[in-house]
C-alpha positions in Angstrom: 113.3 47.0 85.4 114.8 48.0 82.1 115.2 51.7 81.2 113.1 52.9 78.2 114.1 56.6 78.2 115.4 59.3 80.5 113.9 62.6 81.5 116.2 65.5 82.4 115.5 68.9 84.0 118.8 70.8 83.6 118.7 74.3 85.1 121.3 77.0 85.9 122.3 75.5 89.2 121.2 71.8 89.2 120.8 68.8 87.1 118.0 66.3 87.8 117.2 63.0 85.9 114.7 60.2 86.0 115.0 56.9 84.3 111.6 55.8 82.9 110.7 52.2 82.5 108.7 50.6 79.7 105.6 50.7 81.9 106.0 54.4 82.4 107.2 54.2 86.0 110.3 55.7 87.5 113.1 53.2 87.7 115.9 55.5 89.0 116.2 59.2 89.9 119.3 61.3 90.7 120.5 64.8 90.9 123.7 66.8 91.0 125.0 70.3 91.3 126.3 70.3 87.7 124.0 73.1 86.5 124.5 75.0 83.3 126.3 77.9 84.9 129.1 75.7 86.2 129.9 73.9 82.9 131.8 74.7 79.7 130.3 73.4 76.5 132.5 70.3 76.4 131.7 69.4 80.0 127.9 68.8 79.5 128.2 65.2 78.2 130.6 64.1 80.9 128.3 65.7 83.6 125.3 63.9 82.2 127.1 60.6 82.0 128.4 61.0 85.6 124.7 61.0 86.7 123.0 58.6 84.3 125.8 56.5 82.8 125.0 53.5 84.9 121.4 53.5 83.7 122.2 53.3 80.0 121.7 49.8 78.4 124.5 48.6 76.3 124.2 48.0 72.6 121.5 50.6 71.9 120.8 54.3 72.0 118.6 55.6 74.8 116.4 58.6 74.2 117.2 61.4 76.7 114.7 64.3 76.7 116.0 67.4 78.4 114.5 70.8 79.3 115.8 74.0 80.8 118.9 76.1 80.5 120.9 73.3 78.9 119.4 74.7 75.6 120.5 78.3 76.3 123.1 80.2 74.4 125.6 79.3 77.2 124.4 75.7 77.4 125.3 72.5 75.6 123.8 73.8 72.4 121.6 76.8 71.7 118.1 75.7 70.9 116.2 78.5 69.1 113.1 79.7 70.9 109.5 79.0 69.7 107.6 82.3 69.4 104.4 82.8 71.5 101.6 82.3 71.0 102.6 78.6 70.7 102.0 75.2 72.2 104.5 74.5 75.1 107.3 71.9 74.9 107.0 71.2 71.1 108.9 68.1 70.1 109.3 69.4 66.5 111.5 72.2 67.5 113.9 70.2 69.8 117.6 70.0 68.9 120.2 67.3 69.4 123.8 68.0 70.5 126.6 65.9 69.2 127.6 63.1 71.6 130.6 60.9 71.8 128.9 58.1 73.8 127.0 55.9 71.2 124.4 55.1 73.9 123.0 58.6 74.0 120.3 60.2 71.9 119.7 63.6 73.5 116.9 65.9 72.5 116.7 69.4 74.1 113.3 71.1 74.2 113.1 74.7 73.0 112.2 77.6 75.2 109.6 80.2 74.3 110.1 83.9 73.3 107.7 86.8 73.2 108.6 89.8 70.9 106.4 92.5 72.5 107.1 93.1 75.3 110.4 91.2 74.9 110.6 88.2 77.2 111.9 84.6 77.2 111.6 81.4 79.2 113.4 78.0 79.3 112.2 75.1 81.3 108.9 76.7 82.4 107.3 75.8 79.0 107.8 72.1 80.0 106.0 72.7 83.3 103.2 74.4 81.5 102.9 71.4 79.2 102.7 69.2 82.3 100.0 71.3 83.8 98.0 71.0 80.5 98.4 67.2 80.7 97.0 67.2 84.2 94.2 69.7 83.4 93.2 69.3 79.8 91.4 72.4 78.4 93.0 74.7 81.0 92.5 78.4 80.1 93.9 80.8 82.7 96.9 82.2 84.5 99.9 80.4 85.9 102.3 81.9 88.4 105.8 80.2 88.4 107.8 81.5 91.4 111.6 81.4 91.0 114.6 83.6 90.6 112.8 85.1 87.7 109.1 84.6 88.4 106.9 84.0 85.4 103.3 85.0 85.0 101.8 83.1 82.0 98.5 83.4 80.3 97.4 80.1 78.6 94.6 80.0 76.1 93.5 77.3 73.7 96.4 75.0 74.7 99.0 77.7 73.9 101.2 80.1 75.8 99.4 83.3 74.8 101.5 85.8 76.7 103.9 86.0 79.7 105.8 88.4 81.9 109.0 87.7 83.9 109.8 89.5 87.1 113.4 89.5 88.6 112.0 89.7 92.2 113.9 86.7 93.4 117.2 87.7 92.0 116.9 91.3 93.2 115.9 90.1 96.7 119.1 88.1 96.8 121.2 91.1 95.7 119.6 93.4 98.2 119.9 91.0 101.1 123.5 90.1 100.5 125.1 93.1 98.6 123.3 96.2 99.7 123.2 98.2 102.9 120.2 96.0 103.9 122.5 93.1 104.5 123.2 94.6 107.9 119.4 94.4 108.8 118.2 91.2 107.2 119.4 87.6 107.3 119.0 84.4 109.3 115.9 82.2 109.4 113.7 84.6 111.5 110.3 85.6 110.1 107.3 87.8 111.1 104.0 87.0 109.3 102.3 90.2 110.5 105.1 92.3 109.1 105.0 90.4 105.8 101.2 90.9 105.4 101.5 94.7 106.2 104.3 95.1 103.7 102.4 93.4 101.0 99.3 95.6 101.6 101.5 98.7 101.6 103.1 97.8 98.3 99.8 96.9 96.7 98.3 100.2 97.8 101.3 102.4 97.0 103.8 100.6 94.7 105.3 104.0 93.8 106.7 104.2 97.3 108.9 101.1 96.8 112.4 102.8 96.6 111.9 104.8 99.8 110.2 101.9 101.6 113.4 99.8 101.0 115.6 102.2 102.8 113.2 102.5 105.7 114.1 98.9 106.5 117.6 99.9 107.3 116.5 103.1 109.1 114.0 101.2 111.2 116.5 98.7 112.3 118.9 101.5 113.4 116.5 103.8 115.3 113.2 101.9 115.8 114.3 98.4 116.9 113.1 96.6 113.8 114.2 93.0 114.4 116.0 90.9 111.8 113.0 88.6 111.5 110.7 91.6 110.8 113.2 93.0 108.4 113.3 89.8 106.4 109.5 89.7 106.2 109.2 93.4 105.3 111.7 93.1 102.5 110.0 90.1 101.0 106.5 91.6 101.4 107.5 94.9 99.7 109.1 93.1 96.8 106.3 90.5 96.2 103.6 93.1 96.8 105.2 95.5 94.3 105.4 92.6 91.8 101.7 91.9 92.2 100.9 95.5 91.6 102.9 95.3 88.3 101.2 92.1 87.2 97.6 92.9 88.2 96.3 92.2 84.7 97.4 88.6 85.1 95.7 87.8 88.4 92.9 90.3 88.7 90.3 87.8 87.6 90.9 86.2 91.0 92.1 82.7 90.1 95.8 81.6 89.7 97.4 78.2 89.2 100.8 78.2 90.9 103.8 75.9 90.4 104.7 74.9 94.0 108.4 75.3 94.6 108.1 75.4 98.3 108.6 78.4 100.6 108.6 80.9 97.8 105.3 79.7 96.4 103.8 79.9 99.8 104.8 83.5 100.1 103.3 84.3 96.7 100.1 82.5 97.6 99.8 84.4 100.9 100.3 87.7 99.0 97.7 86.8 96.4 95.2 85.9 99.2 95.7 89.4 100.6 95.1 90.8 97.1 91.9 88.9 96.8 93.0 86.1 94.5 92.7 82.3 95.0 95.6 80.0 94.2 95.8 76.4 93.2 99.2 74.8 93.9 100.7 72.1 91.7 104.0 70.4 92.8 106.9 71.5 90.6 108.4 68.1 90.1 105.1 66.5 89.1 104.4 69.1 86.4 108.0 69.0 85.1 107.9 65.2 84.8 104.4 65.4 83.2 105.7 67.9 80.6 108.7 65.7 79.8 106.4 62.7 79.4 104.2 64.7 77.0 107.3 65.6 75.0 108.3 61.9 74.9 104.9 60.9 73.6 105.3 63.5 70.9 108.7 62.2 69.9 107.3 58.7 69.7 104.5 59.8 67.4 107.2 61.4 65.1 109.2 58.2 65.0 106.2 56.0 64.3 
């Protein structure tokens, strides 16, 4: 099957690509660890070609539509943000880096900014566009778990407002670089401990700082197991995040981008809080958003 265009999700840590045929089906797919954070500006094109070079037909340019941190200030080129409220994944605001390979026509989708309170996203806007493709007319709240989890309110086909929480990154720092590293770790888990920690954080989010150190103290003097410590730390952090984002989920319904284990933890915490979540696979909505951007590009060309 011939390749019509190529969809790319280029994040901080990884690069994923899908070759799309003329019938809209996936012809090839591949990934690499060549994320934005590992590349200098002149290394982006070679990294892309190393992954997709064999898919490019000779004698013509192939449209490559990319989303994610590839368009950040530290990326291939900086693509200015669209300002919320705005439609997600707008084709009109995409930018093209200069390329040496004549077979490449790369377009990088813009992220979204919010002035008050100050916030930004890159990559998530494309997933939101994909969700809107799958559920036309969607008005509601989307939770997007990740290193920096996003809570997004969508109204009238636009990103109306959003809030980012560094829970994932802070969890990693506490678990590997703080005194808690002596108490947590491994693959062990305790569901009851997690549920109790979520409830405690929702009821008393102001106790967060002291509750963190109690994990270390409990492991020293009360026999808290590593599995229970893992679950308590995650429960305290996600529960405190839910307390801080209550205005987003308090209506009781949340659509969640399913990135695996992390999404399952958020869904469990939201259930404790009294909200119902609908899970949507991350790859599906990412590809749907890139397909929507491609359709917009085609309208521009025609």
